[in-house]
C-alpha positions in Angstrom: 0.0 0.0 0.0 2.8 2.3 1.0 4.8 1.3 -2.1 1.8 2.0 -4.4 1.1 5.4 -2.8 4.8 6.4 -3.0 5.0 5.3 -6.6 2.2 7.3 -8.1 3.9 10.7 -7.8 7.0 9.3 -9.6 4.9 7.9 -12.5 2.9 11.2 -13.0 6.1 13.2 -13.9 6.4 11.5 -17.4 3.1 12.6 -18.8 3.7 16.1 -17.5 7.1 16.4 -19.3 5.6 15.1 -22.5 2.8 17.6 -22.3 5.3 20.5 -22.0 7.2 19.3 -25.0 4.0 19.0 -27.0 2.9 22.5 -26.0 6.3 23.9 -27.0 6.2 22.1 -30.3 2.6 23.3 -30.9 3.5 26.9 -30.1 6.5 26.6 -32.4 4.3 25.2 -35.2 1.7 27.9 -34.7 4.5 30.5 -34.8 5.8 29.1 -38.0 2.4 28.9 -39.5 1.7 32.5 -38.5 5.1 33.6 -39.9 4.4 31.7 -43.1 1.0 33.2 -43.3 2.4 36.6 -42.8 4.9 36.1 -45.6 2.4 34.6 -47.9 0.1 37.6 -47.2 3.1 39.8 -47.9 3.8 38.0 -51.1 0.1 38.4 -52.2 0.3 42.1 -51.4 3.5 42.3 -53.4 1.9 40.5 -56.4 -1.1 42.9 -56.2 1.3 45.9 -56.1 3.4 44.9 -59.1 0.2 44.1 -61.0 -1.5 47.4 -60.4 0.4 49.6 -62.8 0.7 49.9 -66.6 3.6 52.3 -67.0 6.7 50.2 -67.6 9.1 52.4 -65.6 6.6 52.4 -62.7 6.1 48.7 -62.8 9.9 48.0 -62.7 10.4 50.3 -59.8 7.5 48.7 -57.9 8.8 45.2 -58.5 12.3 45.9 -57.1 10.9 47.9 -54.2 8.5 45.0 -53.3 11.2 42.4 -53.7 13.5 44.2 -51.2 10.7 44.5 -48.7 9.6 40.9 -49.2 13.0 39.4 -48.3 14.1 42.2 -46.0 17.1 43.3 -48.1 18.8 46.6 -47.8 19.7 47.0 -51.4 18.0 45.8 -54.6 18.3 46.2 -58.3 16.4 45.0 -61.4 18.5 44.6 -64.6 16.8 44.4 -68.0 18.7 42.3 -70.6 19.2 43.6 -74.1 17.8 41.9 -77.2 21.1 40.1 -77.8 20.9 38.4 -74.4 24.4 39.5 -73.5 24.3 42.7 -71.5 22.0 44.9 -69.4 20.3 47.7 -71.1 18.4 49.1 -68.1 19.2 49.1 -64.4 16.7 50.1 -61.7 18.0 50.4 -58.1 16.6 50.6 -54.6 18.5 51.6 -51.4 21.0 54.0 -53.0 20.6 57.8 -53.1 21.2 59.7 -56.3 24.4 61.1 -54.8 25.7 57.6 -54.1 24.8 56.5 -57.7 26.6 59.5 -59.2 29.6 58.8 -57.0 29.8 55.1 -58.1 29.8 56.0 -61.8 28.3 54.3 -64.8 25.6 51.6 -64.3 26.8 48.0 -64.6 26.3 46.4 -68.0 26.3 42.7 -66.9 29.8 41.8 -66.2 31.1 39.7 -63.2 28.5 38.3 -60.9 25.6 40.0 -62.6 26.6 38.4 -65.8 26.5 35.0 -64.1 22.7 35.2 -63.9 22.6 36.4 -67.5 24.6 33.4 -68.7 22.9 30.9 -66.3 19.3 32.1 -65.6 18.7 30.1 -62.4 18.3 31.3 -58.8 21.6 32.1 -57.1 22.1 32.5 -53.3 25.4 33.5 -51.8 26.7 34.0 -48.3 29.7 36.0 -49.5 29.7 37.8 -52.8 33.5 38.1 -52.8 33.9 34.4 -52.6 32.2 33.6 -55.9 34.5 33.0 -58.8 32.7 35.5 -61.1 33.0 38.4 -58.7 35.1 41.2 -59.9 34.8 43.3 -56.8 33.1 46.7 -56.5 34.0 50.1 -58.0 35.1 53.0 -55.9 32.5 54.6 -53.6 30.4 51.5 -53.7 28.8 50.5 -50.4 29.9 47.2 -48.9 27.8 44.2 -49.8 28.2 40.6 -48.7 25.1 38.4 -48.9 23.3 38.0 -52.3 20.2 36.6 -53.8 19.3 36.7 -57.5 16.5 35.2 -59.5 15.6 35.6 -63.2 12.4 37.2 -64.5 10.8 35.5 -67.4 8.3 37.0 -69.8 6.6 34.5 -72.1 9.3 31.8 -71.5 12.1 34.3 -72.4 14.4 35.8 -69.8 13.6 39.5 -69.5 15.9 40.4 -66.7 17.1 39.6 -63.2 16.3 40.6 -59.6 19.4 41.2 -57.5 19.1 41.5 -53.7 22.0 42.1 -51.3 22.6 42.7 -47.6 19.7 41.0 -45.7 18.9 43.1 -42.7 20.1 41.9 -39.3 23.3 40.4 -40.7 21.7 37.0 -41.5 21.8 35.2 -44.8 19.1 34.7 -47.4 17.4 31.3 -46.9 15.4 28.9 -49.0 12.2 30.6 -48.0 13.5 33.9 -49.3 14.4 32.3 -52.6 11.0 30.7 -52.9 9.2 33.9 -52.2 11.4 35.9 -54.6 10.9 33.3 -57.3 7.2 33.5 -56.9 7.3 37.3 -57.1 9.4 37.1 -60.2 6.8 34.9 -61.9 4.1 37.5 -61.1 6.4 40.3 -62.2 6.9 38.6 -65.6 3.2 38.9 -66.3 3.0 42.5 -65.0 6.0 43.5 -67.2 4.5 41.9 -70.2 1.3 43.8 -69.8 3.2 47.1 -69.1 5.4 46.5 -72.1 2.5 46.0 -74.4 0.8 49.1 -73.0 4.1 51.1 -73.4 4.5 49.9 -77.0 1.0 51.0 -77.8 1.5 54.4 -76.2 4.8 54.8 -78.0 3.3 53.8 -81.3 0.5 56.3 -80.8 2.9 59.1 -80.0 5.1 58.2 -83.0 2.0 58.3 -85.3 1.0 61.7 -83.9 4.5 63.1 -84.2 5.0 61.9 -87.8 1.5 62.9 -88.8 2.1 66.4 -87.5 5.5 66.4 -89.4 3.9 65.3 -92.7 1.0 67.9 -92.4 3.5 70.7 -91.6 5.9 69.8 -94.4 3.1 69.5 -97.0 1.5 72.8 -95.9 4.7 74.6 -97.0 6.2 75.3 -93.5 10.0 75.5 -93.6 11.4 72.0 -93.1 13.9 73.2 -90.4 11.1 74.6 -88.3 9.1 71.3 -88.6 12.2 69.2 -87.8 12.9 71.3 -84.8 9.5 70.4 -83.3 10.0 66.8 -84.2 13.4 66.4 -82.5 11.9 67.9 -79.3 9.2 65.2 -79.4 11.6 62.4 -80.1 13.9 63.6 -77.3 10.9 63.3 -74.9 9.9 59.9 -76.2 13.4 58.4 -76.1 14.4 59.9 -72.8 17.5 61.4 -74.4 19.7 64.3 -73.4 20.2 65.5 -77.0 18.6 64.7 -80.4 19.8 66.1 -83.7 19.2 65.7 -87.4 22.2 65.7 -89.8 21.6 66.3 -93.5 23.9 66.8 -96.6 24.9 70.5 -96.6 26.4 72.8 -99.2 29.9 71.2 -98.6 30.2 68.1 -100.7 30.9 64.8 -98.9 29.8 66.1 -95.5 26.7 65.9 -93.2 25.8 69.0 -91.2 23.6 69.3 -88.1 20.5 71.2 -89.3 18.4 71.0 -86.1 19.0 69.9 -82.5 17.1 69.8 -79.2 18.5 69.3 -75.7 21.9 69.7 -74.0 24.3 71.6 -76.1 21.9 72.2 -79.0 23.4 75.6 -79.9 26.9 74.1 -79.6 26.2 71.3 -82.1 24.2 73.3 -84.7 26.2 73.7 -87.9 28.7 71.0 -86.8 29.6 68.8 -89.8 31.1 65.3 -90.2 32.6 63.7 -93.3 30.5 61.0 -94.9 33.7 58.9 -95.3 35.2 57.7 -92.1 32.6 58.7 -89.5 29.8 56.8 -87.7 27.1 59.2 -89.0 28.6 58.9 -92.5 28.5 55.1 -92.3 24.9 55.1 -91.3 24.1 57.6 -94.1 26.0 55.4 -96.7 24.8 51.9 -95.6 21.3 52.8 -94.3 21.8 50.7 -91.2 21.4 52.1 -87.7 24.4 52.1 -85.3 24.7 52.2 -81.5 27.4 54.2 -79.8 28.7 53.4 -76.3 30.7 55.6 -74.0 34.0 56.7 -75.5 33.4 55.6 -79.1 32.0 58.8 -80.7 33.9 60.4 -83.6 34.0 63.9 -82.0 35.3 62.7 -78.6 36.2 66.1 -77.2 32.9 67.8 -78.0 30.9 64.7 -76.9 32.7 64.7 -73.5 32.4 68.5 -73.2 28.7 68.2 -73.4 28.6 65.3 -70.9 27.2 62.8 -73.4 27.7 59.1 -73.5 25.8 56.3 -75.3 23.9 57.2 -78.5 22.0 55.7 -81.4 22.2 56.8 -85.0 19.1 56.0 -87.2 19.1 56.5 -91.0 16.5 58.8 -92.5 15.3 56.4 -95.1 16.1 52.9 -96.4 19.4 51.7 -97.8 20.1 53.3 -101.1 17.7 56.2 -100.4 19.0 57.7 -97.2 18.4 61.4 -96.8 20.3 62.0 -93.6 20.7 60.7 -90.0 18.8 61.1 -86.7 21.1 61.0 -83.7 19.9 60.5 -80.1 22.3 60.6 -77.1 22.1 60.0 -73.4 24.2 61.5 -70.6 27.6 60.0 -69.9 27.4 56.9 -67.7 23.8 56.0 -68.7 22.9 52.6 -70.1 22.4 52.4 -73.9 19.0 52.8 -75.4 16.8 49.7 -75.0 15.4 47.8 -77.9 12.0 49.6 -77.8 13.6 53.0 -78.1 15.9 51.8 -80.9 12.9 50.5 -82.8 11.1 53.8 -82.3 14.1 55.9 -83.5 14.4 53.6 -86.6 10.7 53.9 -87.4 10.7 57.7 -86.9 13.8 58.0 -89.2 11.9 56.1 -92.0 8.8 58.2 -91.6 10.8 61.5 -91.6 12.4 60.4 -94.9 9.0 59.7 -96.4 7.7 63.1 -95.2 10.7 64.9 -96.6 10.3 63.1 -99.9 6.6 64.2 -100.1 7.7 67.7 -99.2 10.2 67.7 -102.0 7.5 66.5 -104.5 5.2 69.2 -103.3 7.9 71.8 -103.7 8.7 70.5 -107.2 5.0 70.6 -108.1 4.7 74.2 -106.9 7.9 75.1 -108.8 6.6 73.5 -112.0 3.3 75.4 -111.6 5.3 78.6 -111.1 7.4 77.9 -114.2 4.2 77.2 -116.2 2.7 80.5 -115.1 5.9 82.3 -116.0 5.9 80.7 -119.5 2.3 81.7 -120.0 3.1 85.3 -119.1 6.1 85.2 -121.4 4.1 83.9 -124.3 1.4 86.6 -123.8 4.1 89.3 -123.6 5.7 88.0 -126.8 2.6 87.3 -128.8 0.5 90.3 -127.7 2.6 93.1 -126.3 5.7 92.9 -128.5 3.7 92.3 -131.6 1.5 95.3 -131.0 4.4 97.5 -130.2 6.2 96.4 -133.3 3.1 97.1 -135.4 2.8 100.6 -133.8 6.5 101.2 -134.7 5.9 100.2 -138.3 2.9 102.5 -138.5 4.9 105.4 -137.1 7.8 104.7 -139.6 5.3 104.9 -142.4 4.4 108.4 -141.3 7.9 109.5 -142.2 7.1 108.9 -145.9 4.2 111.3 -145.9 5.6 114.2 -143.9 8.2 116.7 -144.9 8.6 118.5 -141.6 11.8 117.8 -139.9 10.4 118.3 -136.4 7.8 115.7 -137.0 10.3 113.3 -138.5 12.6 113.8 -135.4 9.7 113.2 -133.0 8.6 110.1 -134.9 12.2 108.7 -134.9 12.4 109.3 -131.1 9.1 107.5 -130.6 10.2 104.6 -132.7 13.5 104.4 -130.8 11.6 104.4 -127.5 9.4 101.6 -128.8 12.5 99.6 -129.7 13.9 100.2 -126.1 10.5 99.1 -124.7 10.6 95.9 -126.8 14.1 95.2 -125.5 12.9 95.6 -121.9 10.0 93.3 -122.5 12.2 90.7 -124.1 14.6 91.0 -121.1 11.6 90.4 -118.8 10.5 87.4 -120.8 14.0 85.9 -120.4 13.9 86.7 -116.7 10.6 84.8 -116.4 12.2 81.9 -118.3 15.0 81.6 -115.7 14.3 78.3 -114.0 17.4 78.2 -111.7 16.6 77.4 -108.1 17.5 79.7 -105.2 20.7 77.8 -104.6 21.8 78.3 -108.2 21.5 82.0 -109.2 22.2 82.8 -112.8 24.2 85.7 -114.3 21.2 88.0 -114.1 20.7 87.6 -110.3 24.4 87.8 -109.6 24.9 91.0 -111.5 21.9 92.5 -109.7 23.5 91.5 -106.4 26.9 93.1 -107.4 25.1 96.3 -108.3 23.2 96.3 -105.0 26.5 95.8 -103.1 28.1 98.7 -105.0 25.4 101.2 -103.9 27.1 102.4 -100.7 30.3 103.2 -102.7 28.5 104.9 -105.6 26.0 106.8 -103.5 23.2 105.5 -105.7 21.9 102.2 -107.2 23.0 101.8 -110.9 20.4 101.0 -113.5 20.6 97.5 -114.9 19.3 96.2 -118.2 19.5 92.7 -119.7 19.0 91.7 -123.3 18.9 88.1 -124.4 18.9 84.9 -122.5 21.9 85.7 -120.4 21.2 82.9 -117.9 21.2 80.2 -120.5 24.0 81.2 -123.0 26.8 82.3 -120.7 29.2 79.6 -119.4 30.2 79.4 -115.7 33.7 80.6 -116.5 32.5 83.7 -118.4 30.0 84.4 -115.6 32.9 84.7 -113.1 34.8 87.1 -115.3 31.7 89.2 -116.1 31.0 89.6 -112.3 34.6 90.6 -111.6 34.5 93.1 -114.5 31.2 94.6 -113.2 32.5 94.8 -109.6 35.8 96.4 -110.7 34.2 98.9 -113.1 31.6 100.1 -110.5 34.3 100.4 -107.9 36.3 102.7 -110.3 33.1 104.8 -110.9 32.6 105.2 -107.2 36.2 106.2 -106.5 37.2 108.3 -109.6 34.2 109.3 -111.8 32.2 111.6 -109.4 29.2 110.4 -111.2 25.5 110.9 -110.3 24.3 107.9 -112.2 25.5 104.7 -113.9 24.0 102.1 -116.2 24.9 98.4 -116.5 23.9 96.8 -119.8 24.3 93.0 -120.2 23.5 91.6 -123.6 23.9 88.3 -125.5 23.7 88.8 -129.2 25.5 87.6 -132.4 27.4 84.9 -130.5 28.9 87.3 -127.9 28.4 88.4 -124.3 28.6 92.2 -124.2 28.9 94.1 -120.9 28.6 97.9 -121.0 29.0 100.1 -118.0 28.4 103.8 -118.5 28.5 106.8 -116.2 28.0 110.5 -116.4 31.1 111.4 -114.5 34.2 113.5 -115.2 35.5 111.0 -117.8 38.9 109.3 -118.1 42.0 110.2 -120.1 42.7 107.8 -123.0 46.0 106.7 -121.6 44.7 105.9 -118.1 43.5 102.3 -118.7 46.6 100.6 -117.3 47.2 103.3 -114.6 43.7 103.0 -113.3 43.8 99.2 -112.7 41.4 98.5 -115.6 44.2 96.6 -117.3 43.0 93.5 -115.4 39.7 93.7 -117.2 41.5 93.8 -120.5 43.5 90.7 -119.5 40.2 88.9 -118.6 38.8 89.7 -122.0 41.9 88.5 -123.7 41.9 85.3 -121.7 38.5 84.5 -123.2 39.4 85.6 -126.7 37.5 88.9 -126.4 38.2 92.6 -126.3 37.9 95.5 -124.0 37.6 99.3 -124.5 37.0 102.5 -122.6 35.6 105.4 -124.4 34.1 108.8 -123.6 30.3 108.8 -123.4 28.1 111.0 -125.5 27.3 114.0 -123.4 30.0 113.4 -120.8 31.3 110.5 -118.7 32.7 107.1 -119.7 31.5 103.9 -121.4 33.3 100.7 -120.6 32.7 97.9 -123.1 33.7 94.3 -122.4 33.0 91.7 -125.1 33.8 88.0 -125.1 32.6 85.2 -127.5 30.0 82.7 -126.2 30.7 79.1 -126.1 28.8 76.8 -128.4 
């Protein structure tokens, strides 16, 4: 009895101990379940967060911010892989201030440990970054990082980029649960990125269509092409997120491309800058019709590029191969990542559409010019067939009066009237030839250049000389003779201004009987017969002799001087 009573307390201790262990285990299980529930709930909230946006930049920033919070990391980054699958074209960070980013320098492009995930897209968890064989170390001013967790992000079974997390708070290491949660988040992120990318492409396409439609409307309406392109490059700069956008077109200098319009950093500095077609990146794109990407330090004009703080760039041809009209250049700031595939595609499409718009504008300009020429020809025909013929008939009628009158005064007045009619006919013929001048504004003929010389001589003369043209001077005079004729006109008017003390001067340019005749007359004090060489006009005689012509200086009727310069016309 005593033994039984004494044994019961000893036997009751075992169930009590087992109960305590079970309670501890139950509490531990409940705690784990609660922690797992909290993390699952946190994961679900993260999935909702990354799925709630449509702007691609916003989605990428939300993904990496959610990832760092989910696994309790201090630093995080999301790297987007380029279309070639070799490097990073975009890098979004969390945990670093802008001052720290600027101090570190250019963003990574996928070398070292980051490249390990690009080459082998599977989750990677490290206790010490420096111990991994692919680690290259950190650049100057980079904060210390030890623990690491990286997982790939797939979009439609293709690796889009990677999540990089470092420095788990509290000094602990990333565990298997962290990897599982981050992998699940990456899967949801892939869907969100795909939706955002489709939305972004649709928005970009809409903006491109609006920009190019505006470009086409403006060019076809007759607005100056430079003004239209200036608006376009500003729009492209905004769409591409570039620091500087410019358009280079063939200029007046042969074999060179000149920056015609620019928008952004250093736009005034680059305007008018030219590059040779042969041996330059812009020239290669212009020649081959194939776009070209420029990375930091590879630009032709290195000093200017660095002076403006520019780095990676992309050059898109304006037109397809064989029909390239120029080049569209977009550049980012130094240290930035190159343009991604979407921006490159946008720049290429804009370049093609700009070329089409410029082609249409040229056709419109040609059509307007042809209409102008047709109108000029009609006016010329009317002047010739109506005005000249009537004046000629009037002159014939007046000449017939001479046969029936014996008064000398009447005969003199009739002769003067006929002479004036002849002069009027010459003026009308000169006007007809001027209307027939079809040279463009960049190719002025002898007529326009002589008028320019006379206008430039006005300050020296004190008056504007009268100018008359007879015959098709713009069609019959060769380029070599034009240069000599302009030099003769300039020298002769200069001498009138310095020596003649004249109140008026006349310049008469005529093509007749196979010769170009240039006469310059003034009403000044005249010139001694032996003063040709002494006055410097000997150069004009030499110019005439060089072309097989002749030169003379004679007194004008009523006072002054008449200079006559005559050279044969080429066949």
